[in-house]
C-alpha positions as CSV (number, residue, x, y, z in Angstrom):
1,X,73.8,171.8,112.6
2,X,70.7,171.4,110.3
3,X,67.2,172.1,111.6
4,X,66.4,168.4,111.4
5,X,69.4,167.4,113.5
6,X,68.7,170.2,116.0
7,X,65.1,168.9,116.4
8,X,66.4,165.4,116.9
9,X,68.9,166.6,119.5
10,X,66.2,168.6,121.3
11,X,64.0,165.5,121.5
12,X,66.8,163.4,122.8
13,X,67.7,166.0,125.4
14,X,64.1,166.1,126.6
15,X,64.1,162.4,127.1
16,X,67.5,162.4,128.8
17,X,66.5,165.2,131.1
18,X,63.6,163.1,132.3
19,X,66.0,160.3,133.0
20,X,68.3,162.7,134.8
21,X,65.5,163.9,137.0
22,X,64.5,160.4,138.0
23,X,68.1,159.8,139.1
24,X,68.0,163.2,140.9
25,X,65.5,161.7,143.3
26,X,68.1,159.3,144.5
27,X,70.5,162.2,145.0
28,X,67.9,164.0,147.2
29,X,67.7,160.9,149.5
30,X,71.5,160.9,149.9
31,X,71.5,164.6,150.9
32,X,68.6,164.2,153.3
33,X,70.5,161.3,155.0
34,X,73.6,163.4,155.6
35,X,71.6,166.4,156.8
36,X,70.0,164.1,159.4
37,X,73.5,162.8,160.4
38,X,74.8,166.4,160.8
39,X,71.7,167.5,162.7
40,X,72.6,164.6,165.1
41,X,76.0,166.3,165.4
42,X,77.7,163.4,163.6
43,X,81.0,164.9,162.3
44,X,82.6,161.4,161.9
45,X,81.0,160.8,158.5
46,X,84.0,158.7,157.4
47,X,84.8,158.8,153.7
48,X,81.2,159.8,152.9
49,X,81.9,158.4,149.4
50,X,78.3,158.6,148.3
51,X,78.0,162.3,149.2
52,X,81.3,163.1,147.5
53,X,80.2,161.2,144.4
54,X,76.8,163.0,144.2
55,X,78.5,166.4,144.7
56,X,81.1,165.8,142.0
57,X,78.6,164.2,139.6
58,X,76.0,167.0,139.9
59,X,78.7,169.7,139.6
60,X,79.6,168.2,136.2
61,X,76.1,167.5,134.9
62,X,73.6,170.1,136.2
63,X,74.2,172.8,133.7
64,X,74.3,170.3,130.9
65,X,70.6,169.7,131.5
66,X,69.8,173.3,132.0
67,X,70.1,173.4,135.8
68,X,72.9,175.8,136.5
69,X,72.1,176.1,140.2
70,X,72.7,172.4,140.6
71,X,76.2,172.7,139.0
72,X,77.1,175.7,141.1
73,X,75.9,174.2,144.4
74,X,77.5,170.8,143.5
75,X,80.8,172.4,142.8
76,X,80.8,174.3,146.0
77,X,80.1,171.1,148.0
78,X,82.6,169.1,146.0
79,X,85.4,171.7,146.6
80,X,84.5,171.8,150.3
81,X,84.6,168.0,150.7
82,X,88.0,167.9,149.0
83,X,89.5,170.2,151.6
84,X,91.1,169.4,155.0
85,X,88.6,171.3,157.2
86,X,85.2,169.9,158.2
87,X,82.6,171.9,160.2
88,X,79.1,170.4,160.6
89,X,77.4,173.7,160.2
90,X,79.2,174.7,157.0
91,X,78.8,171.3,155.5
92,X,75.1,171.2,156.3
93,X,74.6,174.6,154.7
94,X,76.2,173.5,151.4
95,X,74.3,170.3,151.3
96,X,71.0,172.2,151.9
97,X,71.8,174.6,149.1
98,X,72.4,171.6,146.7
99,X,69.3,169.8,148.0
100,X,67.2,173.0,147.4
101,X,68.5,173.2,143.8
102,X,67.7,169.6,143.2
103,X,64.2,169.9,144.6
104,X,63.5,173.1,142.6
105,X,64.6,171.2,139.4
106,X,62.2,168.3,140.2
107,X,59.4,170.8,140.9
108,X,60.0,172.6,137.6
109,X,59.6,169.4,135.7
110,X,56.2,168.9,137.3
111,X,55.2,172.4,136.3
112,X,56.3,171.8,132.7
113,X,53.6,170.1,130.6
114,X,56.1,169.1,127.9
115,X,58.3,167.4,130.4
116,X,55.5,165.8,132.3
117,X,53.9,164.2,129.3
118,X,57.1,163.0,127.6
119,X,58.0,159.4,128.0
120,X,61.6,158.1,128.1
121,X,62.3,156.1,125.0
122,X,65.6,154.2,125.1
123,X,65.2,152.6,121.7
124,X,67.2,153.9,118.8
125,X,67.1,151.4,116.0
126,X,69.1,151.7,112.8
127,X,71.7,149.7,110.9
128,X,74.9,150.5,112.8
129,X,77.3,148.1,111.0
130,X,79.0,150.9,109.0
131,X,79.3,153.3,111.9
132,X,82.5,154.0,113.8
133,X,82.8,152.6,117.3
134,X,83.1,154.9,120.4
135,X,83.9,153.8,123.9
136,X,82.5,156.0,126.7
137,X,84.3,155.7,130.0
138,X,82.6,157.4,133.0
139,X,81.5,156.2,136.4
140,X,78.5,158.7,136.2
141,X,75.5,156.8,134.8
142,X,73.9,160.1,133.8
143,X,76.9,161.1,131.6
144,X,77.2,157.6,130.1
145,X,73.5,157.5,129.2
146,X,73.6,161.0,127.8
147,X,76.6,160.3,125.5
148,X,75.3,156.9,124.5
149,X,72.0,158.3,123.4
150,X,73.3,161.5,121.8
151,X,75.7,159.5,119.7
152,X,73.1,156.9,118.6
153,X,73.0,158.2,115.0
154,X,76.7,158.8,114.6
155,X,78.4,155.7,116.1
156,X,78.2,152.3,117.7
157,X,78.7,152.7,121.4
158,X,80.3,150.8,124.2
159,X,80.4,151.9,127.8
160,X,82.6,151.3,130.9
161,X,82.3,152.6,134.4
162,X,86.0,152.1,135.3
163,X,89.4,152.0,133.7
164,X,90.0,148.3,134.1
165,X,86.9,147.5,132.0
166,X,87.8,150.3,129.6
167,X,91.2,148.8,128.8
168,X,89.7,145.4,128.4
169,X,87.1,146.7,125.9
170,X,89.8,148.7,124.1
171,X,91.9,145.5,123.6
172,X,88.9,143.5,122.5
173,X,87.1,145.9,120.2
174,X,89.7,148.5,119.1
175,X,87.3,151.5,119.1
176,X,87.7,154.4,116.8
177,X,87.5,156.9,119.6
178,X,87.4,156.9,123.4
179,X,85.7,159.4,125.6
180,X,87.5,159.2,129.0
181,X,86.4,160.8,132.3
182,X,89.2,162.3,134.2
183,X,88.1,161.8,137.8
184,X,86.1,158.6,138.8
185,X,85.1,157.0,142.1
186,X,87.3,154.9,144.3
187,X,90.3,157.0,143.4
188,X,90.3,155.9,139.7
189,X,91.8,158.5,137.3
190,X,91.3,158.7,133.5
191,X,94.5,160.7,133.4
192,X,96.4,157.9,135.1
193,X,94.9,155.4,132.6
194,X,96.0,157.6,129.7
195,X,99.5,157.7,131.0
196,X,99.5,153.9,131.6
197,X,98.4,153.1,128.0
198,X,102.1,153.3,126.9
199,X,102.3,149.8,128.3
200,X,99.8,148.6,125.7
201,X,101.2,149.2,122.2
202,X,98.3,147.6,120.5
203,X,95.8,150.2,121.8
204,X,98.0,153.2,122.9
205,X,97.4,155.0,119.6
206,X,93.5,154.9,119.8
207,X,92.4,158.6,119.9
208,X,91.1,159.7,123.4
209,X,89.1,162.7,124.3
210,X,89.3,163.6,128.0
211,X,86.2,164.6,129.8
212,X,86.9,166.7,132.9
213,X,85.1,168.7,135.5
214,X,88.4,170.3,136.5
215,X,88.7,174.1,136.0
216,X,92.5,173.9,136.4
217,X,94.3,174.4,133.1
218,X,97.3,172.4,134.3
219,X,95.1,169.3,134.6
220,X,93.9,169.8,131.0
221,X,97.5,170.3,129.8
222,X,98.6,167.2,131.6
223,X,96.0,165.2,129.8
224,X,97.0,166.6,126.4
225,X,100.7,166.0,127.1
226,X,99.8,162.4,128.1
227,X,98.3,161.9,124.6
228,X,94.7,163.0,124.7
229,X,93.7,164.5,121.3
230,X,91.1,166.8,122.8
231,X,89.2,167.5,125.9
232,X,85.6,168.3,127.0
233,X,84.9,170.3,130.2
234,X,81.9,169.4,132.4
235,X,79.2,170.7,132.5
236,X,79.1,170.7,128.7
237,X,76.8,172.0,126.0
238,X,75.4,168.8,124.3
239,X,75.2,170.3,120.8
240,X,78.8,171.6,121.0
241,X,80.0,168.2,122.3
242,X,78.3,166.3,119.5
243,X,79.7,168.6,116.9
244,X,83.2,168.1,118.4
245,X,82.9,164.3,118.4
246,X,81.3,164.2,114.9
247,X,84.2,166.2,113.6
248,X,86.8,163.9,115.1
249,X,85.0,160.8,113.7
250,X,84.7,162.4,110.2
251,X,88.3,163.5,110.1
252,X,89.7,160.1,111.1
253,X,89.8,159.2,107.4
254,X,91.8,162.3,106.6
255,X,95.6,162.0,106.2
256,X,97.7,165.1,106.2
257,X,101.3,165.4,104.9
258,X,103.5,168.0,106.6
259,X,106.8,168.7,104.9
260,X,109.1,171.1,106.8
261,X,112.7,171.0,107.9
262,X,111.9,172.7,111.2
263,X,111.3,170.0,113.8
264,X,109.4,172.3,116.1
265,X,107.0,173.3,113.3
266,X,106.4,169.6,112.4
267,X,105.8,168.7,116.0
268,X,103.4,171.6,116.6
269,X,101.3,171.2,113.5
270,X,101.3,167.4,113.8
271,X,99.9,167.7,117.4
272,X,97.2,170.3,116.3
273,X,96.0,168.2,113.3
274,X,95.9,165.1,115.5
275,X,93.8,167.0,118.0
276,X,91.4,167.8,115.2
277,X,91.1,164.1,114.5
278,X,93.4,163.7,111.5
279,X,96.2,161.2,110.7
280,X,99.5,162.9,110.1
281,X,102.7,162.0,108.3
282,X,105.7,164.3,108.6
283,X,108.8,164.6,106.5
284,X,111.8,166.9,106.9
285,X,112.7,167.4,103.2
286,X,111.1,167.7,99.8
287,X,112.5,164.5,98.3
288,X,111.1,162.4,101.1
289,X,107.8,164.3,100.9
290,X,107.6,163.5,97.1
291,X,108.3,159.8,97.8
292,X,105.7,159.7,100.6
293,X,102.9,161.3,98.6
294,X,103.6,159.0,95.7
295,X,103.1,156.0,97.9
296,X,99.8,156.9,99.7
297,X,96.9,159.2,99.3
298,X,96.6,162.4,101.3
299,X,93.6,164.8,101.8
300,X,95.9,167.8,102.1
301,X,99.6,168.7,102.1
302,X,101.4,171.4,104.1
303,X,104.7,172.4,102.4
304,X,107.5,174.5,103.6
305,X,108.6,177.1,101.0
306,X,112.3,176.6,101.7
307,X,113.6,173.1,102.6
308,X,116.3,170.7,101.6
309,X,115.9,168.3,98.6
310,X,113.1,169.8,96.6
311,X,112.0,173.2,97.8
312,X,108.3,174.0,98.1
313,X,108.0,175.6,94.7
314,X,109.7,172.7,92.9
315,X,107.6,170.2,94.8
316,X,104.4,172.1,93.9
317,X,105.3,172.0,90.2
318,X,105.9,168.3,90.4
319,X,102.5,167.8,92.2
320,X,100.6,169.8,89.6
321,X,102.2,167.8,86.7
322,X,101.1,164.5,88.3
323,X,97.4,163.7,87.5
324,X,96.9,161.6,90.7
325,X,98.1,164.5,92.9
326,X,97.2,167.6,91.1
327,X,93.8,168.1,92.7
328,X,95.0,167.6,96.3
329,X,95.0,171.0,98.1
330,X,98.5,172.1,99.1
331,X,99.4,174.9,101.5
332,X,102.7,176.8,101.6
333,X,104.4,177.8,104.8
334,X,107.1,180.4,104.5
335,X,109.2,182.9,106.4
336,X,109.4,185.1,103.3
337,X,107.0,188.0,103.5
338,X,107.4,189.5,100.0
339,X,104.2,190.0,98.0
340,X,105.8,188.5,94.9
341,X,106.6,185.2,96.8
342,X,102.9,184.9,97.8
343,X,101.7,185.5,94.3
344,X,104.2,183.1,92.9
345,X,103.0,180.4,95.2
346,X,99.3,181.0,94.5
347,X,99.9,181.2,90.7
348,X,101.7,177.9,90.7
349,X,98.8,176.2,92.4
350,X,99.0,176.6,96.2
351,X,95.6,176.6,97.8
352,X,96.8,179.0,100.5
353,X,99.9,180.7,101.6
354,X,100.7,181.1,105.3
355,X,103.5,183.2,106.6
356,X,105.7,182.3,109.6
357,X,105.4,182.9,112.5
358,X,101.8,181.6,112.5
359,X,99.0,180.7,114.8
360,X,98.9,176.8,114.6
361,X,95.1,176.8,115.3
362,X,94.5,179.2,112.5
363,X,96.7,177.0,110.2
364,X,94.6,173.9,111.0
365,X,91.3,175.8,110.6
366,X,92.3,177.3,107.2
367,X,93.6,173.9,106.0
368,X,90.5,171.9,107.0
369,X,88.3,174.4,105.1
370,X,90.3,173.6,101.9
371,X,89.5,169.8,101.9
372,X,86.5,169.1,99.6
373,X,83.4,167.9,101.5
374,X,83.3,164.6,99.6
375,X,86.8,163.8,100.9
376,X,85.9,164.3,104.6
């Protein structure tokens, strides 16, 4: 990220942190209310929905704003409230720990001259007509505001606090990308929405990045299996998240051709390139690959060295002899490990030569580096 963009991000984060701290004052009132109830030996707190919401929210946002103690205390309380056992004394201790972390964060903002003198500026004015559209779905106002403001230079933004509104906005506006919270209030689940999108063919192929506070890998894998192209874990690093979203938006214009007669290879690479934000077309033989690349443009082609129809070498010669295709980078995949095969492939014009078995993440990374910057 350039120094100018880093400065811009730092300014935005300072303003957003002030807004976060203002909302933190509301959280403090909630915690004090429940401490009072527990001091009165009230263990029948019912659903304590507002307490659960605050704990879950702060677990996922504290570290994002630089308050790691808030995230740690929030996660401890969130995990406790999700359990079956409830003891007044234990619950009160966890709430007090989180309350102390929040009050320390508020006190530190008063001690910081830069934070104390900075004003919250919610105006980001620019011509957005040519920018892609991103829908942010999260019931946490802090997360919505943060992502809305951080993306102000990169995208037009829509926001929804629940899955019903999200689906309605997706149908109406067809966003280029959706950022979807996994766990929301009132039992709503972004994961459930993702699985239900199969019932809406007009919007089911819109790329979705899951946002989750879950530390369980099976939850992340379930989201990816349900169709998410990527995921972000709360609490997150704002700069890393912006880079990830920018990359997805930039690569949405990239089409990748994968030609391989191995169905498992096609499925694996297709999924990995789609996770990177690319559009993917797959073929199982060289003849179909040639017909496909002659009908539409591609930013890059991944070709199996040995496949039916035209093999990779024959297909590469045909590509290099066609003026409209000759400059498109093409990468060979092969199970042949002989040095002469590698040299033959490179000499005929392959941009790279990758041996099977391979690491699919490495294949995607190497391929994306080959695409000229002006084509991204």
